[in-house]
C-alpha positions in Angstrom: -26.2 -86.7 60.4 -22.5 -88.2 60.6 -23.9 -88.3 56.6 -25.2 -84.8 56.3 -21.8 -83.8 57.8 -20.3 -85.7 55.7 -22.8 -84.3 52.4 -22.0 -80.6 53.4 -18.2 -81.3 54.1 -18.1 -82.8 50.0 -20.4 -79.7 48.7 -18.1 -77.4 50.6 -14.9 -79.3 49.2 -15.6 -79.7 46.1 -18.7 -76.5 45.5 -21.5 -79.6 44.5 -21.9 -83.7 44.7 -20.3 -84.9 42.1 -23.3 -86.5 40.0 -25.3 -83.7 40.2 -24.0 -80.5 39.0 -21.2 -79.6 36.6 -18.5 -76.4 37.5 -16.6 -73.8 35.0 -13.5 -75.6 35.5 -14.2 -79.4 34.6 -11.3 -78.9 32.7 -9.1 -77.6 34.3 -6.3 -80.6 35.5 -5.4 -78.6 39.0 -9.1 -78.1 39.9 -10.3 -81.5 39.7 -7.0 -82.5 41.6 -7.8 -79.9 44.1 -11.6 -82.1 43.5 -9.7 -85.6 44.4 -8.0 -84.4 46.4 -10.8 -83.0 49.2 -12.8 -85.8 48.2 -10.0 -87.7 49.2 -10.6 -86.7 53.0 -13.6 -88.5 52.7 -13.3 -91.9 50.5 -11.0 -94.2 49.3 -10.1 -94.7 45.3 -13.1 -96.5 45.0 -15.9 -94.2 45.5 -17.6 -93.5 42.4 -17.0 -89.5 42.2 -13.3 -90.5 43.2 -13.2 -92.7 40.1 -15.0 -90.1 38.5 -12.6 -87.3 38.9 -9.9 -89.2 37.6 -11.5 -90.3 34.7 -12.9 -86.3 34.5 -8.6 -85.9 35.0 -6.8 -87.8 32.6 -9.4 -86.3 30.2 -8.0 -83.1 30.5 -4.5 -83.7 30.4 -5.4 -85.4 27.3 -7.0 -82.1 26.3 -4.4 -80.1 27.3 -2.0 -81.9 26.0 -3.9 -81.5 22.3 -4.6 -77.8 22.9 -0.1 -77.7 23.7 0.4 -80.3 20.1 -0.9 -77.8 18.4 -0.1 -74.3 19.6 3.1 -75.4 19.2 2.5 -76.5 15.6 0.7 -72.6 14.6 4.1 -71.4 16.1 3.2 -70.4 19.9 1.0 -67.5 18.9 -1.9 -67.4 20.9 -5.7 -67.4 18.1 -3.1 -68.5 15.6 -5.6 -70.8 13.3 -4.2 -73.1 11.1 -3.3 -73.1 7.4 -6.7 -73.7 5.2 -3.9 -74.5 2.5 -5.8 -70.9 0.3 -4.2 -68.3 -1.1 -3.5 -65.2 1.0 -1.6 -63.4 -1.3 -4.4 -62.6 -4.4 -6.8 -64.1 -6.2 -5.3 -68.0 -8.8 -4.7 -66.8 -12.0 -6.5 -69.7 -13.5 -9.3 -71.6 -11.6 -8.7 -75.1 -9.8 -9.2 -78.0 -11.8 -12.2 -79.1 -13.0 -13.9 -75.4 -12.2 -15.3 -74.0 -15.9 -14.1 -70.7 -16.5 -16.0 -67.8 -18.1 
């Protein structure tokens, strides 16, 4: 009975058993931290679900840092895309090297 109650508590705290379901906020570091806190009320840091969430947190934080760095390089404009090197102000006057001139 105690195992079932603990299992249900994990479902309530995390939204689903970690080994069985993924949530939409898998890359949100704050949401992952909350899940870790919830699991730590039941388990030690050596529990497989806690370890799994720690790894997900590290990955989510890395992705967040990469996105922020990329955004900073783009001038902080939301939705800005990196420069592709294409000329934006009109056509080339001469074809690139190796392209036949018709």
